[in-house]
C-alpha positions as CSV (number, residue, x, y, z in Angstrom):
1,M,0.1,0.4,0.0
2,I,1.7,3.4,-0.8
3,G,0.1,5.1,2.3
4,N,-0.9,8.8,2.7
5,D,2.5,10.6,1.8
6,R,2.6,10.1,-1.6
7,D,4.3,12.7,-3.3
8,Y,6.7,11.5,-0.8
9,D,6.2,7.8,-1.3
10,D,6.4,8.4,-5.3
11,H,9.7,10.2,-5.1
12,V,11.2,7.0,-3.3
13,L,9.4,4.8,-5.1
14,R,10.4,6.5,-8.9
15,S,14.4,6.7,-7.8
16,V,16.2,3.7,-9.6
17,H,18.9,4.5,-7.1
18,A,21.7,5.5,-9.2
19,K,24.4,8.1,-9.5
20,F,25.7,8.9,-11.8
21,I,28.6,11.8,-12.7
22,I,29.6,13.3,-16.2
23,D,32.6,13.9,-18.0
24,T,33.3,18.0,-19.5
25,N,33.1,15.9,-22.3
26,R,29.3,14.6,-22.6
27,I,27.9,18.6,-21.4
28,N,25.1,18.4,-23.5
29,A,25.5,22.1,-24.4
30,K,23.3,22.7,-27.7
31,G,21.1,19.5,-26.4
32,G,22.7,17.5,-29.4
33,L,23.4,14.8,-27.6
34,E,20.4,12.3,-27.3
35,N,21.5,9.8,-24.8
36,I,22.6,13.0,-22.5
37,N,18.7,14.8,-23.0
38,Q,17.4,11.1,-22.6
39,L,19.2,10.6,-18.8
40,E,18.8,14.7,-18.1
41,K,15.2,14.0,-18.1
42,W,15.0,10.9,-15.9
43,S,17.2,13.3,-13.2
44,N,14.4,15.1,-14.0
45,N,12.2,12.7,-13.0
46,D,14.0,11.9,-9.8
47,N,14.5,8.9,-11.6
48,I,18.1,8.9,-11.3
49,I,21.0,11.7,-9.5
50,F,23.1,13.6,-12.5
51,L,25.9,15.2,-11.0
52,Y,28.7,17.6,-12.7
53,T,32.9,17.8,-11.9
54,P,34.2,21.5,-11.1
55,E,35.9,20.8,-13.8
56,A,32.8,20.7,-15.3
57,T,32.7,24.5,-14.5
58,L,35.9,25.9,-16.6
59,L,36.2,28.5,-19.7
60,E,39.2,27.1,-20.7
61,L,38.3,22.9,-21.8
62,S,41.9,22.8,-23.2
63,N,41.3,19.7,-24.3
64,E,37.6,18.7,-25.0
65,R,36.4,18.9,-28.7
66,N,34.6,22.3,-29.5
67,I,36.3,24.4,-27.4
68,G,35.1,27.4,-28.5
69,W,31.3,25.3,-26.1
70,G,33.2,26.7,-23.3
71,K,31.1,29.5,-22.1
72,K,27.8,27.0,-23.3
73,R,29.4,24.1,-21.1
74,K,29.8,25.9,-17.7
75,Q,26.6,27.5,-17.8
76,K,24.7,24.0,-18.6
77,A,26.7,22.4,-15.6
78,R,26.3,25.1,-13.3
79,Q,22.0,24.0,-13.5
80,K,22.8,20.6,-12.0
81,L,24.8,19.4,-8.9
82,I,27.9,19.5,-8.9
83,A,30.1,17.0,-6.5
84,Y,33.4,18.6,-5.0
85,P,36.0,15.9,-3.5
86,F,38.6,16.2,-0.6
87,I,40.7,15.8,-3.0
88,N,41.2,18.5,-6.0
89,A,42.3,18.8,-10.0
90,D,45.8,19.8,-8.4
91,G,45.8,16.6,-6.3
92,I,45.6,18.4,-2.9
93,Y,43.7,17.4,0.6
94,Q,40.5,19.6,0.7
95,D,40.4,19.4,4.8
96,I,37.4,20.6,6.3
97,K,38.2,22.3,10.4
98,D,36.4,23.1,12.6
99,E,36.6,26.8,14.5
100,N,39.5,25.6,16.5
101,G,41.6,24.2,13.3
102,D,41.0,20.4,13.5
103,S,40.3,18.2,11.6
104,L,37.3,16.7,10.9
105,I,38.2,13.9,9.2
106,P,39.8,11.3,10.6
107,E,42.9,10.3,9.4
108,G,42.3,6.6,8.8
109,E,39.9,8.6,6.0
110,K,41.6,10.7,4.7
111,E,45.0,7.9,4.3
112,R,42.1,6.2,2.0
113,D,41.3,8.5,-0.3
114,R,45.5,9.9,-0.9
115,K,45.7,5.7,-1.9
116,V,43.4,5.3,-3.6
117,Y,44.0,8.9,-5.8
118,K,47.0,7.6,-6.3
119,E,46.3,4.4,-7.2
120,I,44.0,6.1,-10.1
121,E,47.4,8.3,-10.9
122,N,49.5,5.4,-11.8
123,I,46.8,4.3,-14.4
124,L,45.4,7.3,-16.0
125,F,48.6,9.8,-15.7
126,K,50.9,10.8,-18.6
127,K,52.9,14.0,-18.9
128,D,50.0,17.0,-19.6
129,N,47.9,18.4,-17.5
130,N,45.0,17.1,-19.3
131,T,45.8,14.4,-17.6
132,R,45.0,16.1,-14.1
133,N,41.6,16.9,-14.7
134,D,40.9,12.4,-16.4
135,I,42.1,11.8,-12.9
136,N,39.8,14.3,-10.4
137,I,36.9,13.2,-12.1
138,V,37.8,9.3,-11.9
139,Y,38.1,10.0,-8.3
140,T,34.9,11.7,-8.2
141,A,33.1,9.2,-9.6
142,W,35.2,7.1,-7.1
143,E,34.4,9.0,-3.7
144,T,30.3,9.7,-4.4
145,G,30.0,6.3,-5.3
146,S,28.9,7.2,-8.7
147,I,28.8,5.8,-12.3
148,L,31.1,7.8,-14.5
149,V,29.8,9.1,-17.8
150,T,32.4,10.0,-20.9
151,A,34.2,10.2,-23.9
152,D,37.4,9.8,-22.8
153,G,39.6,7.5,-25.5
154,D,36.6,6.9,-27.4
155,S,38.4,7.8,-31.0
156,K,41.5,7.7,-32.9
157,E,42.7,10.8,-31.9
158,Q,42.4,10.0,-29.3
159,P,43.0,6.3,-27.8
160,G,43.1,4.9,-23.7
161,G,42.2,7.7,-21.9
162,I,39.7,6.6,-19.6
163,L,37.3,3.6,-21.2
164,G,40.4,1.8,-22.4
165,N,41.7,2.1,-18.7
166,S,37.7,0.9,-17.1
167,D,38.5,-2.7,-16.2
168,K,41.5,-1.5,-14.9
169,L,40.2,1.7,-12.5
170,K,37.0,-1.1,-12.0
171,D,39.0,-3.7,-10.4
172,C,41.7,-0.9,-8.4
173,C,38.7,0.6,-6.6
174,G,35.5,-0.2,-7.9
175,V,34.4,3.2,-10.5
176,V,32.3,1.9,-13.1
177,I,32.8,4.3,-16.3
178,M,30.2,3.9,-19.1
179,R,29.4,5.5,-22.4
180,D,26.5,7.4,-22.6
181,F,24.2,5.0,-24.3
182,E,25.1,2.6,-22.0
183,A,24.4,5.2,-19.5
184,V,21.3,4.2,-20.7
185,E,20.9,1.5,-21.6
186,Y,21.8,0.5,-17.8
187,V,19.3,3.0,-16.5
188,K,16.2,1.3,-18.7
189,K,17.1,-2.5,-17.1
190,L,16.9,-0.5,-13.8
191,I,13.7,1.3,-14.8
192,K,12.0,-2.4,-16.0
193,E,13.5,-4.0,-12.7
194,R,11.7,-1.5,-10.9
195,D,8.3,-1.7,-12.8
196,E,8.1,-5.2,-12.8
197,G,8.5,-4.7,-8.3
198,I,6.1,-2.6,-8.2
199,R,3.8,-4.4,-10.1
200,R,4.1,-7.1,-7.7
201,G,3.6,-5.5,-4.8
202,F,0.8,-2.7,-5.3
203,E,-3.2,-3.4,-5.9
204,K,-4.1,-2.6,-9.4
205,N,-5.8,1.1,-8.0
206,E,-2.7,1.8,-6.0
207,L,-0.7,2.3,-9.1
208,P,1.3,5.2,-9.6
209,C,0.6,7.3,-12.7
210,W,3.8,7.6,-14.5
211,L,4.3,3.6,-14.3
212,G,5.4,2.3,-17.9
213,K,6.2,5.9,-18.6
214,D,9.8,6.8,-18.0
């Protein structure tokens, strides 16, 4: 039975409990990326959580396609939730301190975070500034428990990269990397499973109006 708090229950029921973080190369500035359009629609419907990294708001996206879209990408990214990791793009730990200047983060957690960051760095690092952003994006996906949606390393001009090292990244720290169409197929699967579960668990006259429409 759905109960009296219908709005709250609908919000919880409709979520498929999947969180995605979007790489800068997938920011949908002109709305021309159909798979990102679909993910954004699901985000607006509370089906999924959609995050961006701080790097997505930078005007200078030096190694991304369509550099001239920098301002539009920045505006697009600011419409969504931005995740700020403890370790920034320069590899510096952003500590949180109380009024006395004492750290609120246990040393054990800091050591764990730095260890994971270093493992990601060892897999992705090359001698250029753009790789540093890739490392930070993957680390942020790990820290937030998100699936990273990217096109990095998905072209002849850009072999390897994040996608080319996706198996290593999953093995080292459990980060799941997907292309945008893979993310869409994954959410479709979750929605199908959610709908089947709701139909089994509720009376016909209690079924939410959005069932089967996501």
